[in-house]
N, C-alpha and C positions, 0 to 999 in steps of 0.2 A: 548259382547266379549271385552276382554282387551288385546287381542293379536290375532295372526293368528291361525287358527285351525290346529290341528295336528292329528295323527292317532287315539289317544284316543278319540278325539271329534267325529271323523268319526264313531267309534264304537257306541258311545252314540246316535248319530243321527239315525244310521241305525237300532239299536236294537229297538228303539221306533217306527220307521217307519215300519219296517217289522212285528212287532207284531200288529200294527194297521191294516196293510194289511191282515194279517192272519185271524183276527177276524172281518173283514169288518168294522173296526173303522175309525176314522178320526185323523190324526196327525196334530198338530198345532206347527208352528215354532214361538217361542216367544223369542224376544231379551230383555234381562235383562239389560237395558241401564240406570239404575238409579244412576250410579256413574260417574259424569262428569269428574272426575280425570282420570279414566281409559278408558272410552269409547271414541272411535274415529270413525269418518265416514269411515276412511280407513279400520278399522277392520270389521265394519258392512258390507260394500260393499264386502269385501273379503269373509265373511261368507256366504252372499247371493249367491255369485258366486260359492263357494265350494259346498254348499248344493243343490242349484237348478240346476246348470249347470254341475258341475263335477260329483257329486254323483247321480244326477238326482232324488233327493227326491222331491216328489210332495205333499207339505203340503196342508191341507184344507184351511188354511189361515195363514197369517203372522201378528203377533201383536208385539207391543212395549210396555213395561211396562210404559214408560213415557207418553203414550197416555191416561193413566188412573190416572194421578196425582191428579186430582180433586176428583175422587172417593176414592182414597187412603187417601187424606186429610179428606174427609167426614167420612171415617171409623175410622180414628185416633181420630177425635173429639167425635164420638160416644163412643169410648173406654174410653176417659177421662170422659164422662158423666156417664159411667157405674161404675166409680171409679176404673178402671182397668189400668190406665196409669197416669204418672206424669212427669212433667218437672224436669230436674236435671242439675245443673251447676257445679257439682263436677268435679275436674280435672280427666283426663283419668286414671292416675296412681292410684289415690285414688279409683276410681270406680273398677278398676281391683283388687286392694288389698282387697276391701270389698267383692267382689265376691268370691275370694279365701277363705276368712275367714268366709263367710256367714253373714256379718254384714249389717244392714240397715243404710242408710244415712238419714239425717234430711229432705231432699227434699221429701221423701216418705210421709211425714205428711202434705204437703201443702193442702190447701183447693181447692175444685173444681174450685172456682172462680179464684184463683191465677193461677192454672194450665192452665185454659182456656185462661186467659189474656196472660200468657207467651207463650202459644202455638200460639196465634194469632200474637204475636210479632215475633215468629220464622218465621211464614209465610210471615210477612212483611219485613223480612230481617234485623231486628233491632239488631241481635246478630252477633258477629264475629264467625269465625270458632272455634269450641271447646267451645264456650261460653254457649251453651245450647243444650240439647238433650231431646227427649221424650222417656221415658222408660215404659215398661209394669210393672205392679205391680202384681207379682206372689208370689214367695217364695224365699227369699235369702238363705234359708238353704236346698233348693231342692237338692236331690241326683244327678240330672242331671244338671250340671253347666250351661247348655244352658238356663235353665228355671229361672235362678237367675236374675230377673228383666232386661231382655235384652233391649238394645237400639233399637228403631224401627224408629226413625227419627233423623237426624243430619244436621248441617249446613255445606254446601260446597259452596264457593263463585265462584269457577271456572265456566266459561260459559260452557253450554252444547253444544255439536256439532250441535244439532238439534233445541234446544229451546233457545239458547243464555243465557241471564240472567233472563229469565222469572221466573225461580224457583231457590231458594237457600236452601230450606228445602227438604231434600231427604230421601226417605224410605230406610231401610236396607232389605237385602235379605229375611229373614224369614217372615217379615210382608207382603211385596208385593208378595212374592211367594205363601204364603198361600191364599191370597185373589185372586190372578190371576187365581188360579185353579178354583175358583168359577166363576169369571168373564168369563172365557173361557169354562165353563161347562166340566171341565176335570173329567173323571171317573177313569182313571188309570195313575199312575205315575211310570215310570221305571227309575231308576238312580243308580249310583254306591254307594257302601257301605259306603263311608265316609260321606254321608248325613244322615245316619241312626239315629244319635243322634239328628237331627234336626226335625225329624218327630213329636215327642211329642210336640214341641213348635208350629209347624205349625198347628197341629190338635187343639191345645189349642186356637190359634187365630181364626180359623174357628168356633170353638164352641162358642166363644164370640158372634157371630152373628147368630148362629143357622144354619150355613152352613154345608152341608154334606161333610164328609171327603172322598177324593178319595181313592181307593185301592192303596197302595204303595208297590212296589217291589224293593228290592235292589239287585244288582248283584255285584260280586267281582270287586275289583279295577283293572283297566287295565293299565299296565305299559309298556312303550316302552324302551327296553333295548338297550344299546349301543349308545344312542343319547339323547341329551337334548331336553326336551319339555317345560322347564321353560322360560316364556317370558322374565324375567329379564336377564337370562343367554344369551339368543339369542340376546337381545338388546345390551348387552356388547360385544358380538362377532362382531356384525355389527359395533358398534362404534369403535372397535379396528381394523376394516378392515380384520378380520379373516374370515368372510363370507361376501358375496356381498349384501345380503338382506334376507328377509323372504322366498324368493323363491330359495335360494341357494340350489343346488342339494344335498349338504351334510347334509341338515336338514331333519327332518321328518314332517315338516308342509305339509298340503295338497297341497299348492301351489308348494312346492319344489318337492313333489312326483309326481305330475302331470307333472311338467316340466321334470322330470327325465324319465317318461314313465310308471308310474304305472296306471293301468286302474281301473275303478270303481268296476268291478266285483271282484277284489281282496278284497276290503273292505267289499263287500256284503258277500262273503264266510267267511271271518274272523268273521264278526258280527254274522252270523248264528252259527259258531263254539262256540263262546263265550256265546251267549244266556244269560240266567239269572242264570248262574252258580255262586254260592256263593264264589267259590275259586278265588284267584287272578290269572289273566291272564297276562303272559309275552309275549309281541310281540317283536321279534328281526328282524334284517335284513335278517337272513336266512329264517325265516317263511314268511316274506313279499315277498322276491325274489322267493321262491319256489312256492308260491301261484300265484304270478303275471306271472311267466314263463308259467304256465299252460294255461293262457288265451292268452298271446302274441303268443305262439307257434301255436295257432289255427288260427291266423289271420295276423300275421306280414309277409310281403313280404321278400323274401330272396335276398341278394346281396353279391357280393364279395368286400372285402376291404383289401388292401395290405398296412400294415404299414412297414416302413423302406424297401421300395421295392428294389429288386435286379433283374437285367435283366439277363436272361439265354437264351441260344440257344440250341434247341433240334435238333440235326442233323438228317435230314431225315423225320422230322415231316410233314405230308401232310397238304395241305391247306384244311381248313374245314369251313363250315358255320354251327355254332352250335346255337341251341336255348334251353335255360334252362327255367325251371319253376319259375315264381315269387313265387308261393306257391305250395307245393307238392300235395295239395288236392283241394284248392279253385281256383287257377289261373294257369292254365297250359300255358307254353310258356311265351313269353313276354320279354325274355332277349336274345338278339341276338348278336353273336360274329363272327367275321371273323378271323381265326387263321392261322398262318404259323409256322415258326420255332422259332420265338422270343416271350418270355413270361416274365411277371413280377411275382415274388414270394416274400414272406417275407424273410427278412434277417435271421430270426430264422430258417425257413424251409431250407433255403440254407445251413446254418451251419450244421443242422441235416443230410442233404443228404450227405454232404462231409464226415461226420463221420460214415455213414452207412456201414454195412458189404458188402463185395464184392458179387455181384449177386443180390442185393436188387432191387426189381421192385418198381418204383415210379409211382404214378398216379396223373395226373391233374384231379381233380374232373369232371366227366361227359365229359371228353375230350379224353385223350390218356394215354398210359403207356410208360415209358421210363426207361433207366438205365444209370449208370455211367460207362464209359469205358475210361481208361487212361486219367483221368481229363477232360473228355468232356461228355456231356449228349447226348444220342443216342436214337432215336425212337425205341420202342419195338413193340407195337401193339395198337389197339384201343379197343377191347372188354373188358368189365369190368371183365368177367370171367377169362381172363388171369391173371389179377391182383389178383382177389379173390383167385385163386388156388395157387398163388405163396407162397413160404415159408417166405421169407423176403420181407416186403412191407411197404410203407409209402404213405399215401394219403395227398395231399396238395391242397389248393385253389390257384387261379391264375387269371391273366388278360392278354389279348394279349398286347404286347408292341406296342401300337400305340397312336396317339395324341388325340383320342376320350375320353380317360380316364379323369376323373376329380379329382382335388385335394380337399380333405376334411380334416376336423379336428374333433377329438372326445375328449370331455372333460371328464376325468375320475373322479371317486369319490374323489381321493386325490387332485383334481383340476389340475392334470397334463394334458397338451394338447398333444395328439398323432396325428401326421400328417401322411397322406398317400394318396393312390390312390384308387378310387372306380370306378365302371363301370358307363358308361354315363347315364344309366337309372335313376340314383340318381337325376338327374336334373328335373325329372318329379314330384318329391315328393313335397308335400305341407308342410309348417311349422306346426309342431305338429305330423307329421306322424311318426310311430314307425316301424322300420325295424329290421331284423336279419341279421347281417353280419356273414356269415357262418364261423364257426370255431373261431369266435371272441366274439360274444355276441349281445344282443339287444341294440338298441340306438334310441333316439328320435331326430328328426331334430329340433333344437332350433333356428337356424338362417338361413333362406333360402338364403339370399343374399351371406353370407360367407360360406355356406354349412358347418356350424358347428353343430355337433351332441353332445348330452349328453349321456354318457354310462349309460344304465339302469342296467343290470346285465348280467351274462353269460346265 
């Protein structure tokens, strides 16, 4: 990986994993870590955490391409001895121009002895970056431009996060990918359609050694709409201070979505929907939130949260000991309140009540009914049926006005901080717990010490 994983990566991981499960196969997690310029331990560790812990994918084994460097070097040398590869010191711009025009360069006519010597010198680190590459000798006029003598090894002097300066001659994607399928005994390859043009080259490489080609299936490209997934763009946002990091809740990296409160079941459902469809799939915030809400609703505990609290007195309201459900189906009871005449409601609800028509019945959820009489609130009744049968009615959430309430903060998608009051049971939550604030939305506890939540969605 050259960046943090995002929703599109999750789809790729899960499509492969779920198909392997469906047909009693084995899924292998392979890290393509052969570019020391882009690969970082930070990205690898993040990917392992995303895949194994967050998505809970259980691969049969985990392999790294760079663990097979000596085998890849050996196969490169065999390719040279077959007369199917040559060393080339042409400048990159010249190489690209020749490819476009279908022209062969003079390097193609080197003797096997010269090619082997220069190859050995590449392995010894005798060339500077860009000074020499190893190319396959195929056909510079091939109708598939990918087949026009592609580079399969190049010089990169930057130390590798894992191997340091042990290697400076690095394989390119098509060469190592084709051979790793053989090394890992891969029988089926599932990947997005943009790799379709590379199948011919990878099959050609395996054919050089008599290796069996796996069955390859391409599915439509998966796009995430309304959010950037480009590593370069995210790095720029971080450098400018516009987002706090790769896990900023405004991003669609898996780290960000986990922090925001998206559960793994959401990605499993989306992956099953996408499947091996050849058409392009667009995933946007609406689809993500709609799918995620279905799973959170089944398990998130309910709590009251009052933003911009306003204290009201309901004249004649009886003292009550009320116990509400943490969850309407899974966890009955658990939220205990002692109430009198004084309550806290949101400033928005207070304003709406003041503008309500005369005779409107208001209800504090699961508590009591009241009405507005001559600029004061007066107790009406307790039964829900009285409220249900009333013509004009408004239901609101509430908290008793006492010192047991706790102050919390909720960070919204626009990075705005909403401050308010929540019921005392919030203090029992663990960091990472996701709750539903009734009539407000779902939120995940991001900071236990400061009781700071991140808003998930409505």
